[in-house]
C-alpha positions in Angstrom: 200.1 38.3 271.1 201.3 36.8 268.1 202.6 39.1 265.5 200.1 39.8 262.7 200.4 37.5 259.8 201.6 39.0 256.6 199.1 38.6 253.8 200.0 36.0 251.3 201.3 37.5 248.1 198.7 37.7 245.3 199.2 35.2 242.6 200.6 36.7 239.4 197.9 38.2 237.3 196.8 36.3 234.2 196.5 38.4 231.0 192.8 39.0 230.2 192.0 37.5 226.8 191.0 40.1 224.3 187.5 39.7 222.8 187.7 38.9 219.1 185.5 41.2 217.1 183.7 39.2 214.4 183.4 41.3 211.4 179.9 41.6 210.0 179.9 40.6 206.4 179.2 43.7 204.3 176.3 43.3 201.7 177.9 44.3 198.4 175.5 46.3 196.3 176.0 45.8 192.6 176.7 48.6 190.3 173.6 49.9 188.6 174.6 48.3 185.3 175.5 44.9 186.7 173.7 42.0 188.4 175.1 39.6 191.0 175.5 36.1 189.7 172.6 33.9 191.0 175.0 31.3 192.4 176.8 34.0 194.6 173.6 35.4 196.0 172.3 31.9 196.9 175.6 30.9 198.5 175.9 34.0 200.7 172.3 34.0 201.9 172.0 30.3 202.6 173.9 30.4 206.0 172.6 33.8 207.0 169.0 32.8 206.5 169.3 30.2 209.3 170.0 32.7 212.1 168.8 36.0 210.7 165.3 37.3 210.7 164.1 36.4 207.2 161.0 38.5 207.3 161.1 40.2 203.9 161.7 43.9 204.1 161.7 46.0 200.9 163.4 49.3 201.0 161.7 52.1 199.2 163.0 52.4 195.7 164.8 49.0 195.8 163.7 45.6 194.4 164.8 42.6 196.4 167.8 41.0 194.9 166.1 37.6 195.1 163.3 38.5 192.7 165.6 39.3 189.8 166.3 35.8 188.7 162.6 35.0 188.8 161.9 38.0 186.5 164.6 36.9 184.1 163.1 33.4 184.0 159.7 34.9 183.3 160.9 37.0 180.4 162.9 34.0 179.0 159.8 31.8 179.2 157.6 34.5 177.6 160.1 35.0 174.8 160.2 31.2 174.1 156.4 31.0 174.0 156.2 33.9 171.6 158.9 32.5 169.3 157.1 29.1 169.2 153.9 30.9 168.3 155.5 32.8 165.4 157.2 29.6 164.1 153.8 27.8 164.3 152.1 30.5 162.2 155.0 30.4 159.6 154.8 26.6 159.3 151.0 26.8 158.9 151.2 29.4 156.1 153.9 27.4 154.3 151.8 24.3 154.5 148.7 26.1 153.2 150.7 28.0 150.5 149.8 31.5 151.7 147.4 33.4 154.1 144.1 31.7 155.0 142.1 34.3 153.1 143.9 33.4 149.8 142.3 30.4 148.0 144.6 27.7 146.8 143.5 28.2 143.2 144.6 31.9 143.2 148.3 31.3 143.7 148.9 33.1 140.4 147.8 36.6 139.9 144.9 37.3 137.4 145.2 39.5 134.4 143.0 42.6 134.2 139.4 41.6 133.3 138.4 41.5 129.6 135.5 43.9 129.1 132.8 43.3 126.6 130.8 46.5 125.8 129.9 48.8 123.0 132.7 51.2 124.1 135.2 48.6 125.2 138.1 46.9 123.4 135.9 43.8 122.9 132.4 44.4 121.4 131.4 40.7 121.3 132.1 37.8 123.5 133.7 36.0 120.6 136.3 38.8 120.3 137.1 38.4 124.0 137.3 34.6 123.7 139.8 35.0 120.9 142.2 36.6 123.4 141.3 34.6 126.5 143.8 32.8 128.6 143.3 30.3 131.4 141.9 31.8 134.6 140.9 35.1 132.9 137.7 36.9 133.9 135.4 38.3 131.2 132.9 41.0 132.3 130.0 41.4 129.9 128.3 44.8 130.2 125.8 44.6 127.3 123.3 42.1 125.9 124.8 39.3 123.8 123.3 37.9 120.5 125.7 35.1 119.7 126.2 31.4 120.2 129.0 29.9 122.3 130.2 26.6 120.8 133.6 25.4 121.9 136.2 23.5 119.9 138.9 21.5 121.7 141.5 24.4 121.6 139.1 27.0 123.0 138.0 24.6 125.7 141.6 24.2 126.9 142.0 28.0 127.1 138.8 28.3 129.1 140.3 26.4 132.1 139.4 28.4 135.2 137.8 31.2 133.2 134.8 33.2 134.6 132.3 34.8 132.2 130.1 37.1 134.3 127.4 39.6 133.5 127.9 43.0 135.0 124.8 45.0 134.3 124.0 48.6 135.4 122.0 49.0 138.5 118.5 47.6 138.2 119.0 46.1 134.8 119.8 42.6 133.5 121.9 41.3 130.7 120.2 39.0 128.2 122.1 36.4 126.2 120.1 35.2 123.1 120.8 33.6 119.7 121.6 35.8 116.8 118.7 36.9 114.6 117.6 34.5 111.9 119.3 34.7 108.5 122.9 34.9 109.7 123.8 31.4 108.5 122.4 29.7 111.6 119.3 27.5 111.7 118.6 28.4 115.3 118.1 24.7 116.2 121.3 24.6 118.2 122.2 25.0 121.8 122.8 28.6 122.8 125.8 27.6 124.8 127.5 24.2 124.1 130.2 23.0 126.5 132.4 20.1 125.6 135.5 19.0 127.6 135.4 22.2 129.6 137.3 22.3 132.9 136.7 25.0 135.6 134.4 27.4 133.7 132.0 29.7 135.5 128.9 31.3 133.9 127.2 33.8 136.1 124.4 36.4 136.1 122.9 36.1 132.6 119.3 35.7 131.5 119.5 33.0 128.8 116.7 33.5 126.3 116.3 31.0 123.6 113.5 32.9 122.0 112.0 29.6 121.0 114.8 29.0 118.5 117.7 27.6 120.5 117.2 23.9 121.2 118.6 24.3 124.7 120.1 27.1 126.6 123.2 25.2 128.0 124.3 21.8 126.8 127.0 20.0 128.8 128.6 16.9 127.2 131.4 14.4 127.8 134.5 15.6 129.5 133.0 18.6 131.3 134.0 18.9 134.9 134.2 21.5 137.7 131.7 23.8 135.9 129.7 26.3 137.9 126.4 27.7 136.5 125.5 30.5 138.9 122.5 32.9 139.1 121.2 32.1 135.6 117.7 32.8 134.5 116.3 30.3 131.9 113.8 31.5 129.3 112.1 30.2 126.2 114.1 27.2 125.0 112.8 25.1 122.2 113.5 21.6 123.8 115.2 22.0 127.2 116.6 24.5 129.6 119.9 22.8 130.6 120.7 19.6 128.8 123.2 17.0 130.0 124.5 14.5 127.5 126.8 11.7 128.7 128.2 14.2 131.2 130.2 11.9 133.5 132.0 14.6 135.4 135.2 13.8 137.3 134.7 16.9 139.4 131.2 18.2 140.4 129.2 20.3 138.1 127.2 22.7 140.2 124.0 24.6 139.6 123.3 27.4 142.1 120.8 30.2 141.9 119.4 28.8 138.6 115.7 29.7 138.0 113.1 29.5 135.2 111.4 32.6 133.9 107.6 32.7 133.7 105.7 32.0 131.6 107.7 28.8 131.0 106.6 26.9 127.9 104.5 23.9 128.8 106.1 20.4 128.8 109.6 21.7 128.1 112.0 20.3 130.7 114.0 22.7 132.8 116.6 20.0 133.2 117.1 17.1 130.8 119.6 14.2 131.5 120.1 12.0 128.4 122.5 9.1 127.6 123.4 8.2 124.0 125.6 5.5 122.6 128.9 6.9 121.5 132.2 4.9 121.4 134.7 6.0 123.9 132.3 8.2 125.9 130.9 7.1 129.3 127.2 6.2 128.9 126.0 8.0 132.0 125.4 11.4 133.6 127.1 11.7 137.0 128.5 13.9 139.7 126.0 16.8 139.2 124.8 18.9 142.1 121.6 21.0 142.0 121.6 23.3 145.1 118.7 24.3 147.2 118.5 27.9 145.9 117.5 26.7 142.4 113.8 27.2 141.5 112.0 25.6 138.6 108.5 26.4 137.3 105.8 23.8 138.2 105.2 23.7 134.4 108.8 22.6 133.8 109.4 18.8 134.2 112.8 17.4 135.3 113.6 14.4 133.1 116.2 11.6 133.4 116.7 9.2 130.6 119.3 6.4 130.8 121.9 5.6 133.5 122.8 8.2 136.0 124.9 8.3 139.2 125.3 10.9 141.9 122.6 13.3 140.7 122.5 15.3 144.0 119.4 17.4 144.5 119.9 19.3 147.7 116.1 20.1 147.8 114.4 16.7 148.1 111.1 18.2 147.1 112.6 19.1 143.8 114.1 15.6 143.5 110.7 14.1 143.9 109.7 15.8 140.6 112.2 13.8 138.6 110.6 11.8 135.8 112.6 8.8 135.0 112.3 7.5 131.5 114.0 4.5 129.8 
C-alpha cells in the first residue's frame, strides 16, 4: 500500500484588494444671505443629471436652486421694461411741452381775472382795457353801455385776451351803445375789431337798440378771433359785419344766434369788400359752426370776393345771397 501522498502545499495567499470608497459629493448649501454662482451650479449638476434621478423634488420650505436665476432674470426684465416706459413718458411730455391736459397756449400762467362790476376795481370795460395785458381774462358781471373801438396799441395788448360775461344765475348781461347825447352819433359799430389776434368774446347779448350800425365789425388784419355764445339784437344795418377780413388764422362763430323779433331785411351776417390800398380785397378763412342759428327774417349776404367761407350747416349756407 503506497504511503499516503502529502497534500501539496497551498500557494501563497494573494492580498485581497481593498474596496475604494467613492466619496459622495456633498451638496453645499449656501448661507442664507448668499447665492451660488450660476456657473458653479450648472457645472456640478451637469454630470450628476446623467445618472441621477432627475425627477424634481421640492423640499418643504425650500425653493429649488435652479429657479433662482430664472427669477432674477424675470425681475431684471421687468425692471428694464418699467424703466423704458418711464423714459417714454418723459420724452413724450418733453416733446409736448407739458402734461397732455395743458394746452400749448397756456405755457405761461395767467394773471388773476380783471373784474368789471359796480363794486369791483373796474366799473367799466374801458377801465379794465386800460390795464389789460396779453392773455388776460376780463370777467364782466354787469350790463355794459359803451363802445369798443380799438386802436393799434390796444389791439396788440388784446392778443389772447378773453372778454367774458359772467351773469348771476338765470340772468343775462347786455352790451349796448351809450345813451344818445354823449358825443356819439350812434351810427357806429358797437364793437369794432381791427388787426386783432386771438381775442375771444363770449356770453353777451349785443343790443344795438337800432342805433349801432353793426354789433361786431371785423376788418383787415383780424385773425384767430372767437365769437362764442353771442345773442344778436336790433342792429341798424347788420349783425356781424366782415370788411376785407382776410384772416391768416380762422375766425370762428359758435353758438351765435339772433334774438326775435329780428328787424326785417337786416342781414345777420354781411360780408363786404371795399377798395383800400394795401388791404386784401376779400373775406376769407371764416367758419360758421353748426350751433349758430339765424332768424328766417335775417338774410346772409356776401358782396365781392370771398374764399373759404365755411358754413358747417349746409342748410344755412344755402341761404347765402351773393351780390356783386
